[in-house]
C-alpha positions as CSV (number, residue, x, y, z in Angstrom):
1,X,32.6,7.4,-41.1
2,X,31.5,7.8,-37.4
3,X,34.0,8.8,-34.7
4,X,32.7,8.0,-31.3
5,X,34.1,7.6,-27.8
6,X,35.0,4.0,-27.2
7,X,36.3,1.7,-24.6
8,X,39.1,-0.8,-25.5
9,X,36.7,-3.8,-25.4
10,X,34.6,-2.2,-28.2
11,X,37.4,-2.3,-30.8
12,X,36.7,-5.8,-32.2
13,X,33.0,-4.9,-32.7
14,X,34.0,-1.6,-34.4
15,X,36.5,-3.4,-36.6
16,X,33.7,-5.6,-38.0
17,X,31.9,-2.5,-39.2
18,X,35.2,-0.9,-40.4
19,X,34.8,2.0,-37.9
20,X,37.9,3.4,-36.3
21,X,37.6,3.9,-32.6
22,X,38.3,7.0,-30.6
23,X,39.3,6.3,-27.1
24,X,38.3,8.3,-24.1
25,X,40.0,8.7,-20.8
26,X,37.9,7.8,-17.8
27,X,38.0,9.9,-14.7
28,X,39.5,8.2,-11.8
29,X,37.1,5.9,-10.0
30,X,36.0,7.2,-6.6
31,X,34.7,4.8,-4.0
32,X,31.5,6.0,-2.5
33,X,30.4,4.7,0.9
34,X,28.7,6.0,4.0
35,X,31.0,7.1,6.8
36,X,29.7,7.7,10.3
37,X,30.0,11.1,11.9
38,X,32.0,11.8,15.0
39,X,30.6,11.1,18.4
40,X,27.5,13.1,19.4
41,X,26.7,14.0,15.8
42,X,23.7,12.8,13.8
43,X,24.2,12.2,10.1
44,X,21.2,12.8,7.8
45,X,21.1,11.7,4.2
46,X,18.3,13.7,2.5
47,X,16.8,13.7,-1.0
48,X,13.8,14.9,-3.0
49,X,12.4,13.9,-6.4
50,X,9.7,14.5,-8.9
51,X,7.9,11.6,-10.6
52,X,4.9,12.1,-12.9
53,X,4.7,15.8,-11.8
54,X,4.4,14.8,-8.2
55,X,7.2,15.6,-5.7
56,X,8.4,13.8,-2.6
57,X,11.3,14.0,-0.1
58,X,12.8,11.9,2.6
59,X,15.6,11.5,5.0
60,X,17.4,8.8,7.0
61,X,19.1,9.6,10.3
62,X,22.0,7.7,11.8
63,X,24.2,8.2,14.9
64,X,27.9,8.1,15.2
65,X,27.9,4.3,15.2
66,X,25.8,4.1,12.0
67,X,22.7,3.0,14.0
68,X,19.4,4.0,12.4
69,X,17.6,6.5,14.6
70,X,14.8,7.8,12.4
71,X,13.5,8.6,8.9
72,X,10.7,10.4,7.1
73,X,9.1,10.4,3.7
74,X,6.7,13.0,2.5
75,X,4.5,13.5,-0.5
76,X,4.8,17.2,-1.5
77,X,2.3,17.5,-4.4
78,X,3.2,19.5,-7.5
79,X,6.5,21.4,-7.1
80,X,9.9,21.6,-8.8
81,X,12.7,19.1,-8.2
82,X,14.8,21.9,-6.6
83,X,11.9,22.7,-4.2
84,X,11.5,19.0,-3.4
85,X,15.2,18.8,-2.5
86,X,15.0,22.0,-0.4
87,X,11.8,20.7,1.3
88,X,13.8,17.6,2.2
89,X,16.6,19.7,3.7
90,X,14.1,21.9,5.6
91,X,12.1,19.0,7.0
92,X,15.4,17.3,8.0
93,X,16.5,20.4,10.0
94,X,13.0,20.7,11.6
95,X,12.9,17.0,12.5
96,X,16.4,17.2,14.1
97,X,15.4,20.3,16.1
98,X,12.2,18.5,17.4
99,X,14.4,15.6,18.5
100,X,16.9,17.9,20.2
101,X,19.8,16.7,18.0
102,X,22.1,19.6,18.4
103,X,24.8,18.5,16.0
104,X,23.5,17.6,12.5
105,X,25.6,16.7,9.5
106,X,23.3,16.9,6.5
107,X,24.3,15.2,3.3
108,X,22.5,15.9,0.0
109,X,23.2,14.8,-3.6
110,X,21.9,18.1,-4.8
111,X,24.7,20.6,-5.3
112,X,22.1,23.4,-5.6
113,X,20.7,22.5,-2.2
114,X,24.2,22.5,-0.7
115,X,24.9,25.8,-2.5
116,X,21.8,27.4,-0.9
117,X,23.7,27.4,2.5
118,X,26.2,29.8,0.9
119,X,23.7,31.9,-1.1
120,X,20.2,32.1,0.3
121,X,19.1,34.3,-2.7
122,X,18.5,31.1,-4.7
123,X,15.8,29.9,-2.2
124,X,12.3,30.2,-3.8
125,X,10.2,32.8,-2.1
126,X,7.6,30.3,-0.9
127,X,10.3,28.6,1.2
128,X,12.2,31.6,2.6
129,X,10.5,31.9,6.0
130,X,11.1,28.2,6.7
131,X,14.6,28.5,5.5
132,X,15.5,31.4,7.7
133,X,13.8,29.8,10.7
134,X,15.9,26.6,10.1
135,X,19.2,28.5,9.7
136,X,18.7,30.1,13.2
137,X,18.7,26.6,14.6
138,X,22.5,26.7,14.2
139,X,22.8,22.9,14.4
140,X,24.4,21.8,11.2
141,X,27.0,21.1,8.6
142,X,25.8,20.5,5.1
143,X,27.9,18.8,2.4
144,X,27.5,17.1,-0.9
145,X,27.4,13.3,-1.4
146,X,27.4,11.5,-4.7
147,X,24.1,10.0,-5.8
148,X,25.6,6.5,-5.5
149,X,26.2,7.2,-1.8
150,X,22.6,8.3,-1.2
151,X,20.8,5.1,-2.5
152,X,19.0,4.2,0.7
153,X,17.3,7.5,1.0
154,X,16.5,7.4,-2.8
155,X,14.4,4.3,-2.0
156,X,12.7,6.1,0.8
157,X,11.8,9.0,-1.5
158,X,10.2,6.6,-3.9
159,X,8.0,5.5,-1.0
160,X,7.1,9.1,-0.4
161,X,5.5,9.2,-3.9
162,X,3.0,6.5,-2.7
163,X,1.9,8.4,0.4
164,X,-1.4,10.2,0.3
165,X,-0.8,13.9,-0.7
166,X,0.3,16.2,2.0
167,X,1.0,13.4,4.5
168,X,4.3,12.4,5.9
169,X,5.5,9.1,7.2
170,X,7.9,9.2,10.1
171,X,9.9,6.3,11.5
């Protein structure tokens, strides 16, 4: 007899197969939505992905009113998912510095990318110079966002896969 995790609506189906249900508890539901930063801050939602062994990254920038103020998507070639997400973070910080945005709140759905701000030893060697240069910009807060709250930039990253290799699209 099979014992699986079931939701209450599955019981009648399982009864037809004479399988006894095992109920699971759901974690509490957390509402995920975008919240604007405080005045004079820019919020940047960043992401990176790998599709068919090709990586891309992207970001969407909004001001304290939630107004779109810029974005980018970039095809990165063949690198790991972690490197793609870090490239997204690095390009975001560089883009903010070029635009003189002095207060940047960076949001990423990658807990590893967020953790890199606490432990730079996890940064791949090929990205360390850029990483240290960006950290000296001293312009940011970095925090985690659930993947569901990062859906707009996810679509932008998909666009990054269609860009000719080593090119970036800025808006």
